[in-house]
N, C-alpha and C positions, 0 to 999 in steps of 0.2 A: 504493500500500500504506500502510495506517495503522500506525504504529509506536507502541506504548504506551511512554511515557517516564515514568520515575520519578525526579524530581530528588532527589538525596541531601541529607540534612541534615548538611552537612560539620562544623559546630560540634559537633553531638551525637556524630558519629563520632569526632572528635578528642578529645572529653572522655573517651570510653570508652577510647581508646588511651592517653591520659595516665594514667588510673587503672590500666590493665593494666601499663604499664611501671613505674609506681611500686610495683606489687605484686610484680613479678618483675625487679628491676633486675639482679641477679646473672646469672640465666639469659639475659637479653637481651644483656648484655655478653659472656658466654661464646659465645653464638651469633654475634654480630657479629665477634668476634675470629677466627672460622673461615671468613670469607667466601670466601677463595681456595681452600679445600680441596674436593676431590671428596667425601670422606666428612666430613660434619658431625655431630659427636656431639650428641645431643639433650640439652641441659642441663636439660630439665624432667623427665627420666626419673629416678626415684628410685634405681635401681640398674642397673648395666651388665652385659651378658652378655660374658664373656671368650671370644674366638674365637681359634683357632689359624690360621684361614685368612686370608691376606693378599692383597688385591686391589690391585695398584699402579695408578697413574694411567693407564698405557697400557691396562690392562684396561677401565677405565670409559670411556676415550675410544673404544675400539673398539666398545663396546656403544652408544655414543652417549648416555652418561649424563654430565651435567655436574655435578650435585650429588645426593647422597643423604643424607637425614637418618637417622641410625642410632643405636640404643641399644647398639651393640657396641663393646667395647674390645679392641684387639689385645693378645695376650700379648707378653711381651718377646721371645719366640723366634719369633713368627709370621712375620715377614718373612724369617727365615733358613731356615725349614723348609717353609713351605707357600705360597710365592709362585706365583701364577697368571700366566702370561705371555700376551701377545696380539700379533699382528702385523697389518699393514695387509692382508695377503693372506688372513687368516682368513675363513672363512664361519661362519655360526652353527652349522652341522652339525659343523664342525671344533672350534669352541670348546665345543660341548656335550660332545664326547668328552674334550677336554683340560682343561677348566676345572672339572670336577666340579660338575655341575648340583646335586647333593645339597648340596654345601657352600654354593653360592650361594643355594639355596632356604632353607636353615637361616639364613643370614645375613639374608636379606630378611624373615624372620618377625619380626625385632626392629627393623624400620625403619618409618618413617611417611610418607615423602615422597620422590619421585624427580622431579628436574627433568632433562629430556632436552635434549641439544644441538640446535642448528638441524638440521632434517632435511637440508637441502642440504649440510651440512658432514660428514655421516656416510655413508661408502661402504656401499651396500646397507642403508640405514636400515630400510626396510620389512621386509627379511628378518630382520635382527637383532631388531627390536622385535616382530615376529610370533613368532619363535622364543622370545624371552624371555618373552612373555606365555604361550604355549602350554606351555612346558616348565618355567617357574619361577614366574611371577607367580600363575597359577591355583592352584598347589600351595602357594605360600608365604603367600598372603594370602586369608584367609577372612573378612575384615571390610570394611565400607564406610567405615571411618575413614581409609583411605589416600588420599593426594593425589598426582596425576600432573600435571606441567606439561610441555606440549609447545610447540615452536616450529617453524615451517617455514623461516623465512629467506626470502631472495629467490629465488623459483622461476623466474626468467627462464631460458629454455632447457629447462625441464622439460616433458615431454609430459603430456597430460591423464590418460592411464592410469596414469602414475607417481604423480601427485599423488592421484588417486582411490584408488590402492592404499594409500598411506601413511595417508590419512584413514580408510580402512576399518580399518586396523590400529589407529590411535589410538582409534577408536570402541570397539574390543573392551575397552579398559582400563576403560570405565565399568562393566563387570561386577564389578570388584574395587575400585572407589573412585571418587573425584570427579576429573574430567578438565577441566583448563583449557588452552585453546589461546591463546597470546600472539603477537600480530603487531604490527608498526607499521603506520601508515596506508598507506604505499606498498606494503608486502608484501600487505596485505589487498586493496587495489585490483587488484594484479596477479593475485591468486588469483581475484577476481571475473572479470576479463577472460579468464582461462584456462578457467574452469569454468562460468560462468553467463551466457552470451550470451543476451540477451532482446531483444524488439522495441521496448522503450522504455528510456529512460535514467533510472533512479531516482536519488535523491539518495544521496550516500555512506553516510549512516546507514541508508537503506533497503537498500542493497546489503549492508551488513554483517549486518543482521538476516535478510535473505533467505539469505545465505550460511550463517549460523548454523543456519537451519532445515533445511539439507541435511546437517548434520553430526550425528553421534551423540556429542555432548560435553555437558558441563554448563555451561561458561562460555566465552565468546569475549571476550578482552580485546584491544582495539585501542589501542595505546600511541601517543600523539602528543606533541608538544613539551612541553606542560605539563599533561597529563592522560591519562585512560584512559576509553574508552567500553566499558561492560560490556554484552554481549548475552546474555540468558538466555531461557528459555521464557516468563518473565513480561514480557519487553520489554527496554527499554534504560535504562541510567542513565549519565550523563556526570559523571565525577569530575574536577574541575579542581584542579590543584595551587595552591600559594601563589603569589600574584601577584608577578611580577618585572618590572623595567624591560626586561630582555632575556630573552625566553622561548625563544630558539633552543636547539636540542638541544646537549648538551655531552657530552664523552667519558664512556662507561660509564654513561650515565643509565639505560638499560634494565637493565643488570646490577645496579645498586643498587636499582632499583625491584623487580626480581624477588627480591632478597635480603630486602627488607621484606615483599613479598607472601608469601614462604615463611615468614617469621617469624610473620606474622599467622595463617597456616594452622596452624603449629606451636602457637600459643597458643590454638587452637580458636576463633578469632574468625570472624565471618561473612565472606563474600567482599567485601562493601562495606568492612568494617573493614580487611581484608587489603590491599585496593587503596589505601586512604588511607594505611595504614602504609607501603606501598611508595612512595607519593609523598613521604611524610615522610622516609624513609631516603634516597631519591634527592635530595630537596631539601637535607637536612642535609649530605650529602656535597658537594653543589654549594656550599653556603654556607661550609663549613669547609675544603674541599679535602682532607679526611681521612675515614677510616672512622668513622662515627658511634659514639657510646657512648650508654648509656641517658640520661646527663645531657645530652649535646648534642641528643639526640632530644627530650627533654622541653622544652628551651629552644626548639627549632625549632617544636614543636607549639604551645607557649604563644604564641610570636610570630605564628604563623599564625592562631591563634584571634583575636588582637587585630586582625587585618586584616579579619575577617569582619564585615560590617554587617548 
């Protein structure tokens, strides 16, 4: 199989990122300060919607939602009056009755991005995500500017029909926005072994592109030690992070990469820019052992540019 490869101009991408961060230093800092939260307030939104509905972390966890970027502010009495609860034994049908679909639908109308947790970490993920799409997402989102980020995790022990089912559910979300699926290299190879047995052994990059071709998604991101391989309908692009003497994986690398990737999408940047911003946020965290700020990001990006020949 011939795979069309589009080498990115990293220096040009970094220059655009530096310009954007200099233009929005306050919103970038506000966003980065919220990295551990389930609900991340959109600092680029001119005005916030005040909501009486309060969704605690257990609710988002049960839905399999790790982060949601929202333009909603809770009123001072919201957590006291309107808290929605969830338990591990809940099904989507139960939550649909108890959690007020109307309130969740209204809440999501003022959101712009959802990052889901690893599929393997969420009990009945396919059931919840299918119900969420059918009963809430389709009603709440009538625009294509919404972004959805999915992850599968390590599918060892999962059966073919289970993984096929959740991939079909994920594919539905393309009707209401742009869908990215993020995996690391080992997770992607295990997915290939489970779903795509063929009579010849293609290279890993061919495997990833063939796998992408079977999915109804917009972007497949394969995260490795010091870079990201992007698979789209146009082909592949390999984004390499800043050179290090030691490029082995380090704790929370993907978490911080995804934080930067979300920020890029929030800033309405292209997928290549968002990927490089993800690598910059992850690299800056590694370099400083602390959550980056707009200033440390700019320093890291400038230092990265100086290493490109």
